[in-house]
C-alpha positions as CSV (number, residue, x, y, z in Angstrom):
1,T,20.2,19.4,14.0
2,I,17.8,21.9,15.8
3,I,14.7,22.7,13.6
4,R,11.2,24.5,14.1
5,L,8.4,21.9,13.9
6,G,4.7,22.2,13.4
7,A,2.3,25.1,13.1
8,E,3.5,26.9,16.4
9,G,7.3,26.5,15.3
10,R,8.3,24.6,18.4
11,T,11.9,23.5,18.6
12,A,12.8,19.9,17.8
13,S,16.0,18.0,17.3
14,V,16.5,15.8,14.3
15,E,19.0,12.9,14.0
16,C,19.7,10.7,11.0
17,Q,20.4,7.2,11.7
18,P,21.0,4.2,9.3
19,K,18.2,2.1,8.3
20,P,17.7,-0.7,11.0
21,T,18.2,-4.4,9.8
22,S,15.7,-6.9,10.8
23,N,16.2,-10.3,11.9
24,L,12.6,-11.4,10.7
25,K,13.2,-14.6,8.9
26,Q,11.3,-15.9,5.9
27,P,9.5,-19.0,6.8
28,P,9.9,-22.1,4.4
29,I,7.1,-21.8,1.7
30,K,5.8,-25.2,0.6
31,G,3.9,-25.2,-2.9
32,R,3.2,-22.0,-4.7
33,K,0.8,-20.0,-2.4
34,F,2.1,-17.7,0.3
35,A,0.8,-14.5,2.2
36,L,2.5,-11.1,1.8
37,Y,2.0,-9.2,5.0
38,L,2.3,-5.3,4.9
39,L,4.5,-4.2,7.7
40,T,4.2,-0.4,6.9
41,P,1.3,1.5,5.3
42,L,1.2,1.2,1.5
43,Y,1.3,4.7,-0.4
44,R,-1.2,4.5,-3.1
45,E,-0.4,7.2,-5.3
46,N,-2.9,7.4,-8.4
47,T,-3.9,3.9,-7.8
48,P,-7.6,3.5,-8.1
49,A,-9.5,2.5,-5.1
50,N,-10.5,-0.9,-6.4
51,Q,-7.0,-2.0,-7.3
52,P,-5.5,-3.8,-4.3
53,L,-1.7,-3.2,-5.1
54,P,-0.3,-0.6,-7.5
55,G,0.6,-2.1,-11.0
56,F,-1.9,-5.0,-10.7
57,T,-4.4,-5.6,-13.3
58,Q,-7.7,-7.7,-13.1
59,Q,-7.9,-11.0,-14.7
60,T,-10.5,-13.8,-15.4
61,A,-9.7,-17.3,-16.2
62,A,-11.9,-20.4,-15.7
63,N,-14.4,-18.5,-13.8
64,L,-11.8,-17.3,-11.3
65,T,-11.2,-13.4,-11.1
66,Y,-7.8,-12.4,-9.6
67,W,-5.2,-9.7,-10.0
68,Q,-2.0,-10.1,-11.8
69,G,1.1,-8.1,-11.3
70,E,4.8,-8.0,-10.5
71,I,6.6,-6.9,-7.2
72,N,10.5,-6.4,-7.6
73,G,10.6,-8.7,-10.6
74,V,8.6,-11.4,-9.2
75,S,5.2,-12.1,-11.0
76,L,2.4,-13.0,-9.0
77,K,-1.4,-13.8,-8.8
78,L,-3.3,-12.1,-6.2
79,L,-6.1,-14.3,-5.1
80,G,-7.5,-12.5,-2.0
81,A,-6.8,-9.9,0.7
82,V,-7.7,-8.9,4.2
83,S,-7.5,-5.1,5.0
84,G,-8.8,-2.5,7.3
85,K,-10.1,0.8,6.0
86,M,-8.1,3.1,3.9
87,Q,-6.0,5.5,5.9
88,R,-6.0,9.0,4.8
89,E,-2.9,11.2,5.3
90,G,-2.5,14.8,4.5
91,G,-0.7,17.6,6.4
92,W,1.0,21.1,5.8
93,D,3.8,21.4,3.2
94,M,6.0,23.8,5.2
95,A,8.2,24.6,1.8
96,K,5.3,25.6,-0.1
97,H,3.2,27.1,2.8
98,E,0.0,25.2,1.6
99,P,-1.9,22.2,2.7
100,R,-0.6,18.9,1.2
101,E,-2.8,16.7,-0.9
102,V,-4.6,13.9,1.1
103,V,-3.6,10.7,0.0
104,N,-5.0,7.0,0.5
105,L,-2.8,4.3,2.3
106,T,-3.5,0.7,2.6
107,P,-3.0,0.1,6.3
108,A,-0.2,-1.9,7.9
109,G,-1.2,-5.3,9.0
110,S,-3.1,-6.1,5.7
111,V,-2.5,-9.6,4.2
112,F,-2.5,-10.4,0.7
113,F,-2.9,-14.0,-0.3
114,C,-0.9,-14.8,-3.4
115,E,0.3,-17.4,-5.9
116,L,3.6,-17.4,-8.1
117,A,3.0,-17.1,-11.5
118,E,3.9,-19.9,-14.0
119,G,7.6,-20.2,-14.5
120,V,8.5,-18.2,-11.2
121,N,10.6,-20.3,-8.7
122,V,9.7,-20.3,-4.9
123,D,13.4,-19.3,-4.3
124,D,12.4,-15.9,-6.1
125,L,10.3,-15.0,-3.0
126,K,13.8,-13.8,-1.3
127,E,13.1,-10.7,-3.5
128,L,9.8,-9.9,-1.8
129,H,10.5,-10.7,2.0
130,L,11.2,-7.3,3.9
131,K,11.4,-5.4,0.5
132,Q,9.2,-2.7,-0.3
133,H,6.4,-2.0,-3.0
134,G,4.5,1.2,-4.1
135,Y,5.5,4.8,-3.9
136,M,7.2,6.9,-1.4
137,Q,9.6,4.0,-0.3
138,Q,12.3,6.4,0.9
139,Y,9.9,7.2,3.8
140,G,9.5,3.7,4.8
141,Y,6.2,3.0,2.9
142,G,5.2,-0.4,1.6
143,Q,7.3,-2.9,3.5
144,L,6.3,-6.4,2.8
145,A,7.1,-9.7,4.6
146,V,6.5,-13.3,3.1
147,G,4.4,-15.8,5.3
148,V,2.9,-19.0,5.2
149,W,-0.6,-19.2,3.8
150,N,-2.2,-22.3,5.4
151,D,-5.5,-22.9,3.4
152,Q,-5.9,-26.5,4.3
């Protein structure tokens, strides 16, 4: 399909393709701790700036502060994270002829250090590997990969 693109209305072609499959295999996880890698930026619609992942709440137990939440039905404790600066994304809404709201995105490459909650089986990690979390998933945001956390 040929469309007009951008403020200058330049001609561009668009082609829809099926979502590519990945051959990125989940490594074997020993114990209950693992790392979640963010492969694509995470859209943070209406998520407070201090909240690392949408839907997670801060908890304190035995002098340890962590974030508790659920991704794709798997209950997790988020113990730490490494991330770059928030990315800001906006643009122009061509349908409404007005600027789009600028939103915060957690950058791709961020790593979340997690532990499975009580009663969750390590086999449930398949529900997280190469799955998505957060908002605007239909645009590819929030893709995760499960990895090894070697904290020894």
